[in-house]
C-alpha positions as CSV (number, residue, x, y, z in Angstrom):
1,M,-74.2,-23.8,-40.6
2,T,-72.9,-27.6,-40.8
3,H,-72.0,-30.1,-38.5
4,P,-73.9,-28.5,-35.4
5,C,-75.1,-32.3,-33.9
6,L,-71.4,-33.4,-34.0
7,S,-69.8,-30.6,-32.2
8,L,-72.7,-30.5,-29.6
9,W,-71.9,-34.4,-29.3
10,A,-68.2,-34.0,-29.1
11,C,-69.0,-30.9,-26.3
12,T,-71.2,-33.4,-24.2
13,L,-68.4,-36.1,-24.8
14,L,-65.6,-33.8,-23.5
15,L,-67.9,-32.6,-20.1
16,H,-68.7,-36.3,-19.5
17,A,-65.2,-37.2,-19.7
18,L,-63.9,-34.6,-17.6
19,T,-66.9,-34.7,-14.9
20,S,-66.0,-38.5,-14.6
21,Q,-62.5,-37.3,-13.4
22,Q,-62.2,-36.8,-9.8
23,P,-61.8,-34.1,-7.9
24,Q,-63.3,-31.7,-10.5
25,H,-67.2,-30.7,-10.4
26,P,-68.9,-28.8,-13.2
27,S,-69.8,-25.3,-11.6
28,E,-73.2,-24.5,-11.4
29,R,-72.3,-20.9,-11.4
30,G,-71.6,-20.8,-15.4
31,D,-69.2,-18.1,-14.5
32,L,-66.2,-18.0,-17.1
33,T,-64.7,-14.8,-16.0
34,G,-61.0,-14.5,-15.2
35,H,-57.5,-15.0,-16.3
36,W,-56.6,-18.1,-17.9
37,T,-53.4,-19.7,-18.5
38,L,-53.1,-23.2,-20.6
39,N,-52.7,-26.5,-18.9
40,E,-50.6,-28.0,-21.3
41,S,-49.8,-31.4,-19.7
42,M,-54.0,-31.6,-19.5
43,S,-54.7,-30.1,-23.2
44,D,-54.3,-31.4,-26.7
45,A,-51.5,-30.6,-29.0
46,L,-52.5,-28.4,-31.8
47,P,-53.3,-30.9,-34.9
48,P,-53.1,-30.2,-38.5
49,L,-56.5,-28.2,-39.2
50,P,-58.6,-29.2,-42.2
51,G,-56.8,-29.4,-45.2
52,E,-53.4,-29.3,-43.9
53,S,-52.6,-32.8,-43.5
54,M,-53.6,-33.1,-47.6
55,T,-51.6,-30.1,-48.1
56,L,-48.4,-32.0,-46.1
57,A,-49.2,-35.0,-47.9
58,R,-49.1,-33.7,-51.7
59,A,-45.6,-31.5,-50.7
60,A,-44.1,-35.0,-49.5
61,G,-45.3,-36.6,-52.8
62,V,-47.6,-38.9,-51.0
63,V,-50.6,-37.8,-52.6
64,P,-50.3,-36.5,-56.4
65,A,-51.3,-32.6,-56.5
66,A,-54.8,-32.2,-57.7
67,G,-55.5,-29.7,-60.4
68,R,-56.6,-26.0,-59.0
69,R,-60.4,-25.9,-58.7
70,S,-61.8,-22.5,-60.5
71,R,-63.8,-19.9,-58.5
72,V,-66.0,-19.9,-61.2
73,S,-66.8,-23.0,-61.3
74,G,-67.8,-22.7,-57.6
75,G,-64.2,-23.8,-56.1
76,V,-63.0,-21.9,-53.5
77,D,-60.2,-19.4,-53.9
78,P,-56.8,-21.2,-52.5
79,A,-55.4,-17.6,-51.2
80,L,-58.6,-17.1,-49.0
81,V,-58.1,-20.7,-47.5
82,V,-54.2,-20.0,-46.8
83,T,-55.6,-16.9,-45.2
84,V,-58.3,-18.1,-43.1
85,R,-55.9,-21.0,-42.2
86,N,-53.3,-18.6,-41.0
87,S,-55.5,-16.7,-38.8
88,L,-56.8,-19.7,-37.2
89,R,-53.4,-21.2,-36.6
90,A,-52.6,-17.5,-35.2
91,G,-55.5,-17.6,-33.1
92,L,-54.9,-21.4,-31.5
93,Y,-51.5,-20.2,-30.6
94,A,-52.3,-16.9,-29.0
95,A,-55.3,-19.0,-27.0
96,A,-52.6,-20.4,-24.7
97,R,-53.9,-17.3,-22.5
98,L,-57.4,-16.1,-22.3
99,K,-59.1,-13.0,-20.3
100,I,-62.9,-13.8,-20.3
101,V,-65.1,-10.9,-18.9
102,Q,-68.5,-11.7,-18.6
103,T,-71.7,-9.1,-18.3
104,G,-74.8,-10.7,-18.7
105,R,-75.1,-12.5,-21.8
106,T,-72.0,-11.1,-22.9
107,L,-69.0,-12.1,-23.1
108,T,-65.3,-10.4,-24.3
109,L,-62.6,-12.9,-24.9
110,V,-58.9,-11.5,-25.0
111,D,-56.1,-13.7,-26.2
112,A,-52.3,-13.2,-25.6
113,D,-52.1,-11.3,-28.5
114,E,-54.6,-8.7,-27.5
115,R,-57.2,-9.7,-29.9
116,E,-60.4,-9.1,-28.5
117,L,-63.5,-10.7,-29.5
118,S,-67.4,-9.6,-27.9
119,V,-70.2,-12.1,-28.2
120,V,-73.5,-12.0,-27.1
121,A,-75.6,-15.4,-25.9
122,D,-78.4,-14.7,-28.0
123,G,-78.5,-17.6,-30.8
124,K,-78.3,-14.5,-33.4
125,E,-75.9,-14.6,-36.2
126,K,-73.8,-11.5,-36.8
127,R,-71.3,-10.8,-39.5
128,L,-68.2,-9.3,-38.6
129,D,-64.6,-8.9,-39.6
130,H,-62.1,-10.6,-36.8
131,G,-58.2,-11.2,-37.6
132,G,-58.3,-9.6,-40.8
133,V,-61.3,-12.4,-42.2
134,R,-64.8,-12.0,-42.8
135,L,-67.1,-14.5,-40.9
136,T,-70.5,-15.3,-39.4
137,L,-70.7,-15.8,-35.8
138,A,-73.3,-16.7,-33.0
139,A,-73.2,-17.7,-29.4
140,R,-75.5,-19.4,-26.8
141,W,-75.4,-20.9,-23.4
142,E,-76.9,-24.6,-23.3
143,A,-75.9,-25.0,-19.8
144,P,-73.3,-25.2,-18.4
145,L,-71.7,-25.0,-21.9
146,F,-71.6,-21.6,-23.3
147,T,-71.0,-22.0,-27.2
148,V,-69.7,-20.0,-30.0
149,T,-70.0,-21.1,-33.7
150,R,-67.8,-19.4,-36.2
151,E,-68.3,-19.8,-40.1
152,Y,-66.1,-18.7,-42.3
153,E,-65.8,-17.5,-46.4
154,D,-63.9,-20.7,-47.2
155,G,-66.2,-23.1,-45.3
156,T,-64.0,-23.6,-42.5
157,M,-66.5,-23.7,-39.4
158,I,-65.4,-23.6,-35.8
159,V,-67.8,-24.4,-32.6
160,D,-66.2,-23.6,-29.2
161,C,-67.7,-24.7,-26.2
162,Y,-66.1,-23.1,-22.9
163,T,-67.2,-24.5,-19.1
164,T,-65.8,-24.1,-15.9
165,F,-65.1,-26.6,-12.9
166,S,-64.5,-26.2,-9.7
167,E,-62.3,-28.2,-7.1
168,P,-60.0,-26.7,-8.4
169,R,-61.3,-24.2,-10.3
170,Q,-60.4,-24.6,-14.0
171,L,-61.8,-23.3,-17.5
172,V,-62.0,-26.1,-20.2
173,A,-63.0,-25.5,-23.9
174,T,-63.3,-27.9,-26.9
175,S,-62.9,-26.9,-30.2
176,T,-64.6,-28.8,-33.7
177,I,-62.9,-27.5,-36.5
178,S,-64.5,-28.5,-40.0
179,N,-64.6,-27.6,-43.7
180,R,-67.9,-28.4,-45.8
181,H,-65.7,-28.0,-48.8
182,M,-62.9,-30.7,-47.5
183,A,-63.7,-34.7,-47.2
184,E,-61.5,-34.9,-43.9
185,K,-63.0,-35.6,-40.7
186,P,-63.9,-32.5,-38.5
187,V,-60.5,-32.0,-35.8
188,I,-61.3,-31.9,-32.3
189,I,-59.2,-29.6,-29.9
190,N,-59.3,-30.2,-26.1
191,R,-58.0,-27.6,-23.8
192,V,-57.9,-27.1,-20.2
193,Y,-57.0,-23.9,-18.3
194,D,-55.7,-22.8,-15.0
195,P,-56.3,-19.5,-13.3
196,L,-53.4,-17.3,-14.0
197,E,-53.7,-16.1,-10.5
198,R,-53.7,-18.7,-7.6
């Protein structure tokens, strides 16, 4: 997997920025359990994903269209890129509401579309099918952060870092999205969630 240092740096920077804002304080319990709803005023708007900016620029005629890469010569299948990108964008929109159940080292995340992902914080990679796409997933606790790393067949990698804050209680998530086949800088999305029940 690539970019782990950049992703960890982004998570640490987010944690530092949020802890410097009063009256929030990091939760020492590390309990992410709850029903959460996105606080849009404190969260980033969804930016273009890796590759989308170039696609839009080509469609507008700002950048000349590039020739298609051949899968035989080691290029990525364009259909796979579109499938993964569509799945990611749908997942980011559905993440406006989250339900998290935490049992020991196992966390189950359920989004607004009822898609469920169970992860074990043991740092071990496992391969699975999720949302119609294949990926490699690993999760771990790096107190106070819970980190989930997903790498897709098209080279897209997402590192999600979660932590909770108290006073008021909030869930904070930062996602670093990159693609090893694209020269664009990683996309970093910061999201803040409030408990659904107050």
